[in-house]
N, C-alpha and C positions, 0 to 999 in steps of 0.2 A: 616561254620558250619550250618547245618540245626538245627531247634528248637528240643529239646529233650523232652522226657517224663520218668518218672519213679514213682513208688510208694512213694519213700521218697528221699529227697533231702538233704545231709548232707553238711553242710557249715564250711568246717575246716578239714585238714587231719593231725592235731596231733594225739596224742596216744587216745585222746578221740573220736574223728571223726573216726579214723580208728576202735576202739574199737565198736562203735556203728554200724559202717558198717558191722564187721564181725557178730555180734550178730543178726541183722536183716538178714543177708545173710543166715546163719545157720537155721532161721525160715522160708526161701524161699521168703523173702520179697526183690525186686529190688531196688537197692539204685545208685544213682549218687553223688558221692563226689566230691565236689570242692574246690580248694585251691588255693589262691592268688599268695603263693610261691611255695616251693616244700614241701614235706611231711617232718614233723617234723620242721618247719621252726620259730616256735614260742616257747614258753615255754617247749614244749616237746623235744625240741634239744639244752635247754640251761639249764638244771639242772644238780645236782650233781650225778643223777643215783642212787640214795640211796632208797633201798627197807625198808621201815620202818618197825622196830617191833611194833610200836607204842608208845616207850617208851620216844619219844621226847613230846609226847602231853597229858601224863598221869595226869599232873597237869593243863594245862590251858584249854584242850579240850578234855575229855575223851570220847566223841562220836567218833571223829575222831581217837582217840588212839585205841579204839575198831576195827573200820572199818580197820584200817592198819594192825592190828593183824591178822584179818580173811583174808584179801586179800592178805597179804604177804603169809600166809600160802597156798593159793590156788595156788598163781602164782608159788611156788616153786615145787609144785606138777604138774602144767598143762603146765608150760613153763620152764623147768630147763635150755633150751639150751639158753636161755636169760639171765639167772641170775648166779652170782658167789656166792654162799652161804658161805660168809666169817664169819659170826659171827660178833658181836660187843660188845664195852664196853662203859660205861658211867663212867666218871671218874671226879672227884673232886681234886681241889688243894688248897694249903692254901691260905684261904681267902674268898674261895666261901662258900656259905650260908649252915651253918651246919643243919639248921632245914629242908632246902628243901632237902639236902642229906639224912636226916634221914627217910623223909616222901617217898621217892622215892620208896622203894620195896613195901610198904603198897599200893601205887597208883597204881602201875604196877598190883599187886594181884586183886584189885578192878575191874581192865579192863582185868583179866585174861592174863597177858603177862608174861611170863615166865622170871623169873630174878633169878639171881644167885649172891650172895655177893663173892667178892674175897680179899683175902688179898692183900694188897699193894704189897707187894713183888712179889706174883704170878703174877698180873696184868702187873708188870714190865717185868716177864720172859716172858710172852706170847706176849709183844709187848715193846721191848727194848728201844724204842725211847719217850716212855713216860718221863715225869718229875720226877725228885727225890723228888719232894714236893707234889706227891699225898697223899692225905688223906683218899679217898675211891674210890672203882672200884665195879662195877657190870657188870655181862655179860648178854646180850640181844641177839635176834635172828635177827640181823639186815642183811641186805645183799645187793650185789652190783647188778644192773641191767642195761642193755644195752638197752637206751630208743630207739635208732634208729634201733634196731634189732626188739624190741618189736613192735613198730609201723609197721615196714615193713611187720613181719609175719603176724599181725593182717590184712593189707591191702591185702596182697598175697591172704590170704583165702578168704577174701569178694570177691575178682576179680575173684578167681578160680570159685566161686560160683554165678557168673554172675554181680556183681557189678562193675561200671565204675568209674575210677578216672580221673579228669581233673584237672592237675595241671597248674599254673600259669593263673588262671581263676577268674577274680574279679565280686564279687556282686555289681551291680550299682543301682539296685533298685528292688522294687516290684510291681506287679500289683495286686490289691485287688478288691474284690466285695463279698457281702453276706457273711461279716465277716470271709472271708478267703481269703489266697494268691492263685491267680489263677495260676500265673507265676511268676518265678524269672527272672530278666534279668540280663545278666552276659556279660562281656568282656573277650576275650582272649587276655592277655596282650603280647603274642608273636606276634600275627598277626594283633591286631588291631579290630578282628571282634566282632561284638556284637551278641547275642543269646538269646534265652529264653529257661528254664526248666519249663514244666509244672508237678506238682507232687501233690499226696495227701497229704502229709505231708513234712514240712519245719524244719528241726533241724538246730540250731545255736550251731555248739561246737567250736567257735572260740577262747575260751579262754579271752585272755585280750582286744580282739576286739568284744567281745559278746555284748557291750553296743552300739558300732558303728553299727553293722549288726542290732540289734532290733531297733535302731534308723530309718534306712532306712525304717523299716517297721511300724513304728509310736509307737513303743512300748519304755518303759524306763526300764533300769536296775539299780539297786543301787549297783555299783561295783568300788571297789578301786584298783588300779593298782600299785602293790609294785615291784619295781625292786629288784633283788637279783644278786649280782656279785659273782664270784667265780674265784679260781687261780689253774692253774696245774702244778704240780711238774714234773722235769725232771724224776724223779724215784719214784718208790713206796716206801713210808716211813713205812707203816705198813702193816701187813697181813689182817687186819679186820676194820671194821668203828670204829672210836673213836668218842664219842660226849662229850661235857663238860656236866657235871652235874650240871646244874643251868640252870634259867629260860631262854627261848630263847634268844640269843642275837648273835651279828656278830661274825664270826670265831668260831664257836661253833661245826662244824661237819668236819671231814676229811674222806673221802670216798675212798677206793682203787678203782681204775679202770683200770683192766689189768696190764700194765706196769707202770702206774703213780699214783698218788693220786689228789685228788680234794678238796681244801679247800674252805669252804663257811660258811655261806653265810651274804650280807648285807641286809637290808629291808630298803628302800628308797621310798617313795611315789612320783609318776611321772604322768604328765598329758599328755606328749607329747610320742606316743608310737613309733615316728619316731627316737627319740634320747635314744636308750637303749644302753648304752656302760658302761664297767666297767671305772672307774678313778683311777688316779695313788693314790690320798688320799684314796681312798676305799682299795685298794691293801695294801697300807703301815699300814693302821689302822688294816686290817685283820692279817697280818703278826705279827704286834707287839702284838696283844691279842692272837694269836694261839701260841705263844713261850711259854707261860705259861703252856700249857698243853703239847706241844710236842716241846722241845727247839730246836731240828734239823731243824725246820722250819726257823729259823733265817738264816741258811746258805745254804739252799737248793736252787738248781737253779729250777727257774720258767720260763716255756716255754711261756706261754700267760695266759690272763685272758679272761672271756666272762660274759655276763650278759643275764639275762633272767626275764620276768614279770611274777610274780604271779597275776590271777585275783581273787580277794578277794571278794566275794559277802557280803556285810554287810553294815553297817552304814559308810557314809563317815564323820561323826563327828567323828569317832574314833580317840583318840590322838595318838596311837601307833598302826600301821599295825600289830605288832606281837600280839595284844590282839584280832584282829580280826578271827573269827574261820576259821580253814584249811578244814572244813567241804565242801561238795559239794553242789549247789542248782540247783534243776531241775524246771524250771520256765514255768508254764502252761501260754501261753499269752492270753487265752480265756478272761482274765479279762480285758485285752488290746482290746477286740473286735476282736481276732484273734483265731479262731478254730482250725487252724491245723499248728499252728507255737509254737514251744517251744525252749527255751535254757538250755542248760547245762554248767554249769562253777563252777570255784571254784574247791576244792578237790586237791587229791595228784596224782602223777604218780602211785604211790602203790594200789590207790582205782580206777583206771580208768575202770577196769573191772565191778566194782559194779555200777559206773557210767553210763556206756554204757547199762547195764542191766535195769537201771530203765528208762532210756531215751527210749530204745527200747520197753519196757513195756507199755509207754505212747502212743508210736505211735502206736503200734499194736492194743492196746484197742479202739484207735480212728478210725481204719481200719477195725476192727472186725476180726483180725488176732488171733487165738486162740493157737498157738503152741508155748510151753514155751521156755524160755531162755535154751540154751545148754553151754553157755561158762562157767557154774560153775562146769560142769564135763567134758566137750569135752578138751582134750589136743589141745594145740597150735601147728599146723605142723610147722615144720622146713623146710624153702625153701632156693634154691640154691642162688638167686639174695641177700638175707639178710645177708648171712653168713659172708660177707667181713668186716663188722663193728666191728666183734669180734675183740679185741687187742690179739696179739699172735698168731691168726690162721694163717696167710698168712705165717709167718716163719716156722711154723709146717708142713703145707703141702707142702711148697717149698721144705725144706730139705728131707721129707720123699718120695716125688715123683718128685724129681728134673730132669727136662729137660734141657738140655744145651742151648736149643733154647729159654728157657723160663725165658729170661733177667728180672732181677729186676729194676722196674721204680720208686720205692720208697726204699731206701736202709735203712732210719731210722726204717721204720715199714716192710721192706722186702716183698712189695707188687709187685708182678710179672704181666707180661703183659697180663698172662692167666686169672689173676683176674680181671684187667680191660676189658678184653674182655668179661668176665661173666656180668659184670654190664652194659655195653653198650648194649650189646642183651637186658637186662631187660628193661634199659630204652627205647628202640627202640619199646619193645612191650607194654609200656604205652603211646606210640606215643609222647614221649619226645625228646628233643635234648641232645646229650651225651657230654655235656661240662664239663669242669674242675671242676666248681663249683658242677654240678650234681653226679658227679663221686667221688668227695671229699665227699660229704654227705653220700656218701653207703659204704665207706671203709675208712681205715685208712690212706690213702694219706693225706700229710699236716700237719698231727698230731704229727709228730715226733719232734726230736730236732731241726730240720733245719726250720721247719713250712715252708715248701714249696719252700725254696730256690733253691733247685736242683730238687725234683721230679715234681714242677710245670713245668718247662721246659722240663725235659723227657716225662711226661705225654702228654703235649700239641703237641710236636714233633711226639709222637707214634701215636696221634688223626689224625695229617695231615697225616702220612704215610698210614695210613688205610682210608683215604678219608673221615673221619667223620667231619673235620672242612673244612670249605671254607676259602680262602686265608685271606678275612678281618676279621674273627672270632676269629684267635688264639690269638693274642696280647690281644684283647678285654677281652676275657675268662681267660687269665692268669692275666691280670690287677684285675679283679673282684676276682678272687680267692685270689691275693696276698693281695689285698687291706682288704679283710676279715681277713686275719691272722694278718695282720698289725695292725689292731684296737685292736687284742688281745694282740699283743707282747708290744704294746706301754706303758702299765702301769707297764710293767715288766722289763724295761731296766735298767739293771744294772749288773754287773760281767758279766758271760759267755754270758746272753741272749743279752746283749748291743753288744758284739762283733761279734754275731751271726746275729744282725740285722743291723750292720755297713757291713757286707758281702753281706747281701741281698741287700741293698740299692746298693753299689757297682757293683754287678751284673746286678741287674736288672734296676736300673734307669741309670747307667752309659752305660751298655752296649746296652741295649734293648730301652733306654730313655722313661722309664715307669715312671710316676708321681704317685705314691701312695697314 
């Protein structure tokens, strides 16, 4: 690959990087986005998909609560195709802090967050799964958002406006002179080739990896990495979001995500970003605590667990990571002697648009670009390649427009070969390799009850038939895909999911000789 040039280099293709790329593209700024993995491979792809009303932070972080309320309202209006407007409840059970409960509506009002007190009986009529030991309930305007669809739609519009996305591309160093980064040195992880990108501005949007990238440039960031683990149920337990009405703790949020529910989360400080995975102990503790709010979670089937890392910008001396602000930090590294380098980190999925706006404002002010931000008023377009991440869409389209030749490759989520064809085409347009892992990231494949046991083989075989895989690639691709699913299944191995995993092992380890 030849050396490249751009007005702005964005490092990181999570929701923040994608949002910055879209914002700048709408202002006519040419960007190159580089990502060491695939799109949404960090915290943006490992959260519970909650579009916050702000109620979670009214006591501990009013500033973040207000930002969530404002940005949540904007996203519901501008990106409704990425959001299921479920509504939500905050509920307290016997033994919870009654002063905290009593203060909640006042604290919400202070942040202008709509809240309505409900009779306990009324709350249980809305959500029959709630405990009989409820002592208080309030309704709020929480919602569920598809983080993959949201990121892909942002990136798709940025690319349509001239931006470039380079996946599996690692930053290996910077060339500096005259208080500026003159070039960024990168490596294509697929080919091993090294190249450079010259840009007027370099924006670090790498989340938990922000400190590492800043360190390569000779800057330092005071950042805490807090792991949060979550578990996915086989069925949807509640219609809306349910929050435990207490100071933030583990297992205090249940978020509906299409046909499933997602329970989370923990908060554990970590130092090694290569070892981010849920543990059996975390899963046991979360289920044990959550049943006080929703008893049905004790006997629910869990199909997998996963973990992401929150980048918390603040004092590393904090004794409890939950005490660190969930607000975002835009760091101008001019104080570090770098006039064209900035880092955006922290924040929430809900506030990504605001984070992108402030970051783009800084970059534009440095470059003398006067065009205003448009993402506050411009609707986010819906694109074909991003549609297949949506739970329940494939079955609907398959039933409505059923072609007898359009066979199902994933029966759990009813994903047909036409969907795979569409995804492969979009990956090819991004100069990517359409392996099983990339296809699964952009669809519902592998996310159902069998966790890839059957669809993994079918999709791999189909890719062979279509000439998309070389002979030596198939088993490697299948092993990587199933290994990823196995890491999530391991902490949930009891009852029906244990039986499912034993079937997977017998089929793939016994028949194909794969060691996961």
